[in-house]
C-alpha positions in Angstrom: 0.0 0.0 0.0 2.4 2.6 1.2 6.2 2.6 0.6 7.0 3.8 4.2 5.3 2.1 7.2 3.0 4.3 9.2 4.1 4.6 12.9 1.1 4.2 15.2 1.1 6.3 18.4 -1.0 5.2 21.4 -4.3 7.1 21.2 -4.4 7.4 25.0 -0.8 8.2 26.1 0.7 9.2 22.7 3.8 7.0 22.7 5.0 5.1 19.7 3.7 1.6 19.5 4.8 0.1 16.2 5.0 0.4 12.4 1.9 -0.5 10.5 2.9 -2.3 7.3 0.7 -4.1 4.8 0.2 -7.0 7.2 -1.1 -4.8 10.0 -0.4 -5.5 13.6 -1.9 -5.9 17.1 -0.2 -4.4 20.2 -0.7 -3.7 23.9 0.6 -0.3 25.1 3.2 -0.9 27.9 2.1 2.3 29.7 -1.8 2.3 29.6 -2.2 -1.4 28.9 -4.9 -0.8 26.3 -4.9 -3.0 23.3 -5.0 -1.8 19.7 -5.0 -3.2 16.2 -4.2 -1.3 13.0 -4.2 -2.3 9.3 -3.7 -0.5 6.0 -6.3 -0.5 3.2 -7.3 1.4 0.1 -10.8 3.1 -0.1 -12.9 1.5 -2.9 -16.1 3.3 -2.1 -17.2 5.9 0.4 -20.7 7.0 1.4 -22.0 9.3 4.2 -25.4 10.5 5.1 -26.9 12.8 7.8 -29.0 11.3 10.6 -31.4 13.7 12.3 -32.0 12.9 15.9 -33.9 16.1 16.7 -34.8 18.7 14.1 -34.0 22.3 14.7 -36.7 24.1 16.7 -37.3 27.8 17.2 -35.6 27.9 20.6 -33.5 24.7 20.4 -30.6 23.6 18.2 -31.0 20.5 16.2 -29.1 17.3 17.1 -27.5 15.5 14.2 -25.1 12.7 13.5 -23.4 11.5 10.3 -23.1 7.9 9.3 -20.2 6.7 7.2 -19.7 3.5 5.2 -16.3 2.6 3.8 -15.6 -0.2 1.4 -11.9 -1.1 1.8 -9.5 -3.2 -0.3 -7.1 -5.0 2.0 -3.4 -5.8 1.0 -4.2 -9.6 0.6 -6.8 -8.9 -2.1 -9.9 -9.2 0.1 -12.4 -6.5 0.8 -14.0 -5.3 4.1 -16.8 -2.9 4.9 -16.8 -0.7 8.0 -19.3 1.8 9.2 -19.3 4.4 12.0 -21.2 7.4 13.2 -19.8 10.8 14.0 -21.6 13.6 15.9 -22.6 16.7 13.9 -24.1 17.2 10.5 -20.9 18.4 8.7 -18.9 15.9 6.6 -15.9 15.8 8.8 -14.1 12.6 7.8 -12.6 13.4 4.4 -11.5 10.3 2.5 -11.9 9.7 -1.2 -11.9 6.7 -3.5 -8.4 5.3 -4.0 -7.0 7.0 -0.9 -4.7 4.9 1.3 -5.8 4.7 4.9 -4.9 3.2 8.2 -7.8 1.9 10.4 -7.0 1.9 14.2 -9.3 0.0 16.6 -9.4 -0.7 20.3 -9.1 -4.4 21.2 -9.3 -6.7 24.2 -7.8 -10.2 24.1 -7.9 -10.2 20.3 -11.5 -9.0 20.0 -12.1 -5.6 18.3 -14.1 -3.4 20.6 -14.2 0.1 19.0 -13.1 2.1 16.0 -10.8 4.8 17.2 -9.1 6.5 14.2 -9.1 6.7 10.4 -5.7 8.0 9.2 -5.7 9.2 5.6 -2.1 8.5 4.4 -2.8 10.0 0.9 -3.8 13.4 2.4 -1.8 13.4 5.6 -4.9 13.7 7.9 -5.9 11.9 11.0 -9.6 11.7 12.0 -10.1 10.7 15.7 -13.5 9.1 16.2 -13.3 8.0 19.8 -10.9 7.5 22.8 -10.1 4.1 24.2 -11.6 5.2 27.6 -14.7 6.8 26.1 -17.1 4.0 27.1 -15.9 4.5 30.7 -16.5 8.3 30.7 -20.1 7.7 29.4 -20.7 5.1 32.2 -19.2 7.5 34.8 -21.4 10.4 33.7 -24.5 8.1 33.8 -23.8 6.9 37.3 -23.0 10.4 38.5 -26.4 11.6 37.4 -28.1 8.7 39.1 -26.1 9.4 42.3 -27.1 13.0 42.1 -30.8 12.2 42.1 -30.6 9.5 44.7 -28.2 11.5 46.9 -30.5 14.6 46.8 -33.5 12.6 48.0 -31.4 10.7 50.6 -29.7 13.7 52.2 -32.9 15.8 52.2 -34.5 13.1 54.3 -31.4 12.6 56.4 -30.9 16.2 57.3 -34.4 17.4 56.8 -32.9 20.3 54.9 -32.6 20.9 51.2 -29.7 23.3 51.7 -27.7 20.6 53.5 -28.6 18.1 50.8 -27.3 20.4 48.1 -24.1 20.9 50.0 -23.3 17.2 50.5 -24.6 15.7 47.2 -21.9 17.3 44.9 -19.1 15.8 46.9 -20.7 12.3 46.6 -21.4 12.7 42.9 -17.8 13.8 42.3 -16.5 10.8 44.3 -18.7 8.4 42.3 -17.6 9.9 39.0 -13.9 9.6 39.8 -14.4 6.1 41.0 -16.0 4.9 37.8 -13.4 6.8 35.7 -10.6 5.1 37.6 -11.8 1.7 36.6 -11.2 2.4 32.9 -12.0 0.1 30.0 -10.6 -3.4 30.1 -6.9 -3.3 30.4 -4.7 -6.2 29.4 -2.0 -7.9 31.4 1.5 -8.3 29.9 4.6 -10.0 31.2 7.6 -8.0 32.4 9.5 -9.2 29.4 6.8 -8.0 27.0 6.6 -4.7 28.8 10.4 -4.2 28.5 10.2 -5.1 24.9 7.4 -2.7 24.2 9.3 0.1 26.0 12.4 -0.6 24.0 10.3 -0.6 20.8 8.9 2.7 21.8 12.4 4.2 22.3 13.4 2.9 18.9 10.3 4.2 17.1 10.4 7.6 18.8 14.1 8.1 17.8 13.4 6.9 14.3 10.4 9.3 13.9 12.6 12.2 15.0 15.2 11.2 12.4 12.6 10.8 9.6 11.1 14.3 10.4 14.6 15.8 10.3 15.3 14.0 7.1 12.1 15.4 5.6 13.2 18.9 6.5 16.6 18.3 4.8 14.8 16.9 1.8 12.7 20.1 1.6 15.8 22.3 1.8 17.3 20.3 -1.0 14.2 20.6 -3.2 14.0 24.4 -2.5 17.7 24.8 -3.4 17.1 22.9 -6.6 14.2 25.0 -7.5 16.1 28.2 -6.8 18.9 27.0 -9.0 16.5 26.2 -11.9 14.9 29.6 -11.7 18.3 31.4 -11.6 19.6 29.4 -14.6 16.5 30.2 -16.6 16.7 33.9 -15.7 20.4 34.0 -16.5 19.7 32.5 -19.9 17.1 35.2 -20.6 19.4 38.0 -19.6 22.3 36.6 -21.7 19.9 36.4 -24.6 18.9 40.1 -24.3 22.6 41.1 -23.9 25.3 40.8 -21.3 26.1 44.5 -21.4 22.5 45.4 -20.4 22.4 43.1 -17.3 26.1 42.9 -16.4 25.7 43.6 -12.6 22.7 41.3 -12.3 24.5 38.5 -14.2 27.3 38.8 -11.7 24.8 38.5 -8.8 23.2 35.5 -10.5 26.5 33.7 -10.8 27.4 34.3 -7.2 23.9 33.1 -6.1 24.2 30.0 -8.3 27.4 29.0 -6.6 25.9 29.4 -3.2 22.6 27.6 -4.1 24.6 24.7 -5.6 26.6 24.4 -2.3 23.3 24.5 -0.3 21.8 21.7 -2.5 25.0 19.7 -1.9 24.9 20.2 1.9 21.2 19.3 2.0 21.9 16.1 0.0 24.7 15.2 2.4 22.3 15.7 5.3 19.7 13.5 3.8 22.3 10.8 3.3 23.4 11.1 6.9 19.9 10.8 8.2 19.3 7.7 6.1 22.5 6.2 7.6 21.2 7.0 11.1 17.9 5.3 10.4 19.8 2.3 9.0 21.9 2.2 12.2 18.7 2.1 14.3 17.2 -0.6 12.2 20.3 -2.7 12.4 20.4 -2.3 16.2 16.8 -3.3 16.5 16.9 -6.3 14.2 20.1 -7.5 15.9 18.4 -7.3 19.3 21.2 -4.9 20.4 18.8 -2.1 21.2 18.6 -1.5 24.9 18.6 1.9 26.4 18.7 5.5 25.2 22.3 5.8 26.4 23.4 2.9 24.2 21.6 4.3 21.2 23.2 7.7 21.9 26.7 6.2 21.9 26.0 4.5 18.5 24.7 7.7 16.9 27.1 10.2 18.4 29.5 10.4 15.5 26.7 10.8 13.0 25.1 13.6 15.0 28.4 15.5 15.1 28.6 15.3 11.3 25.0 16.5 10.9 25.6 19.4 13.3 28.5 20.5 11.0 26.3 20.3 8.0 23.6 22.4 9.7 26.1 25.1 10.5 27.3 25.1 6.9 23.7 25.5 5.7 23.1 28.5 8.0 26.2 30.2 6.8 25.2 29.7 3.2 21.7 31.1 3.9 23.3 34.2 5.4 25.7 34.6 2.5 22.9 34.1 -0.1 20.8 36.7 1.7 23.6 39.2 1.5 23.8 39.2 -2.3 22.0 42.3 -3.7 19.1 41.7 -6.0 18.9 37.9 -5.4 15.4 37.9 -4.1 14.3 40.3 -6.9 15.9 37.9 -9.4 14.1 34.9 -8.0 10.7 36.7 -8.0 11.3 37.9 -11.5 12.0 34.3 -12.6 
């Protein structure tokens, strides 16, 4: 489906859980102990319609939900249909036919309990539909309301005073709400070995994500430098066609700018290569079962980080030098 695996973060505590390839995966978060499964798919068909629970009245807002139905093509060649409901009447989950998506669900002992997220890889958007502890919040609110009604009657009779009842009931309601919230949805038990492995995997994925984001920035800098060079070359060609004697000073500025932009492109390309090497080092360490602690990883990557720091310094110096050339920005805008 997608050339680069999508990294799933825990929807509850926001730590990296694993890479979702074409095969998908199931995991238990080592911190919150909630279970999740995720799989990739391609959207074949998408349909949504508005459900009116209560029409808009003169003094009251309408209550609406929107139902979605997605027909998905799975990597193995099979198809699967999923449907879900979102509050509101606006079309808020934007996916189109042929978009590649990741479906994230809450699980308990291998059983899918709830759809949590639809991640549109083609458009770079994540649509959160629910939280893994949402059923528990609903239950806590329901029992809090019941406690409020029962407590109000009970304390009124006990103290023979409505004021005393109103003073005591909120405390009991708050305690009941916190009690039910503390239970949480079903959490799974994992062995100490599995917990340690999950923690180490989270360290690896977090570090890898940081490197990939930095690589994307370096790639963007390289693309921008390449675009600048192309515009400057095209503009220089036009000026030479008109006559070197007419644009002599601007041609000199363009030549200086071209040299700096070429150096910037070269430095950015070296940075991309260094980030690729760091990612490879991480993957080798993980696949060799050598990954252990952040300190060990830091020692492995220390040399590469020093090289990258030098490249970043060079890029900053080149940006300053380029900005000091008269007319460069005007030349680029004119191109």
